[in-house]
C-alpha atoms as one frame of an Amber mdcrd trajectory, in Angstrom:
protein
   0.009   0.068  -0.085   1.147   3.528  -1.088   1.232   6.180   1.504   0.370
   9.379   0.246   1.187  12.643   2.351  -0.134  15.723   1.426   1.656  18.688
   3.407  -0.138  22.044   3.857  -2.528  24.240   5.826  -5.569  23.277   3.909
  -5.312  26.289   1.138  -6.903  25.866  -2.232  -3.925  24.538  -3.770  -3.598
  22.102  -0.764  -6.975  20.621  -1.579  -6.337  20.175  -5.332  -3.521  18.355
  -4.630  -4.953  15.857  -2.864  -7.661  15.730  -5.450  -4.824  15.283  -8.120
  -3.198  12.566  -5.805  -6.640  10.550  -5.141  -7.525  10.605  -8.694  -4.041
   9.609  -9.790  -3.856   6.675  -7.494  -7.472   5.418  -8.720  -6.542   5.774
 -12.362  -3.596   3.931 -11.662  -5.411   1.068  -9.647  -3.154   1.470  -6.345
  -3.814   0.578  -3.084  -3.091   4.034  -0.617  -3.294   5.653   2.133  -4.043
   9.751   2.196  -2.822  11.952   4.935  -3.436  15.316   5.455  -0.214  16.924
   7.171  -1.198  20.081   8.487   1.133  20.771  11.530   3.762  22.824  10.405
   6.903  21.420  12.429   5.638  17.895  10.780   6.200  19.711   7.299   9.364
  21.294   8.269  10.450  17.917   9.326  10.160  17.062   5.592  12.122  19.971
   4.694   9.989  21.415   2.743   9.637  25.128   2.722   6.934  26.008  -0.195
   3.478  23.951  -0.201   1.487  22.245  -0.924   3.862  19.250  -0.955   3.526
  15.617  -2.220   5.355  12.897   0.192   4.864   9.508  -1.334   6.209   6.460
   0.690   8.294   8.975   3.421   9.811  11.003   0.116   9.180  14.470  -1.283
   7.850  14.134  -4.812   7.083  17.701  -5.125   6.555  20.966  -3.351   5.312
  24.489  -3.783   3.129  23.236  -7.286   0.272  21.241  -8.219   1.536  18.635
 -11.355  -0.602  17.770 -13.562  -2.438  14.312 -13.617  -0.277  12.569 -15.745
   2.424  14.113 -13.995   0.898  12.797 -10.687   0.624   9.583 -12.397   4.443
   9.350 -12.946   4.962  10.477  -9.393   2.866   7.294  -7.585   3.674   4.850
 -10.244
């Protein structure tokens, strides 16, 4: 099971990133769990300076932007 974490304070971009991750994971047929990380101290522990950020299985994949659906599929595959 993939562990997908969306780091951010709940802004509109954070919500878009969550939706994009869910859509891509479903399109790929992945077994996944999504966690929204809103605590600034936890976000800082990942070394992320810009939100929203996407973390897959403990690795930061993208920060500060919302990738397209195709990019998202590549990040999750």
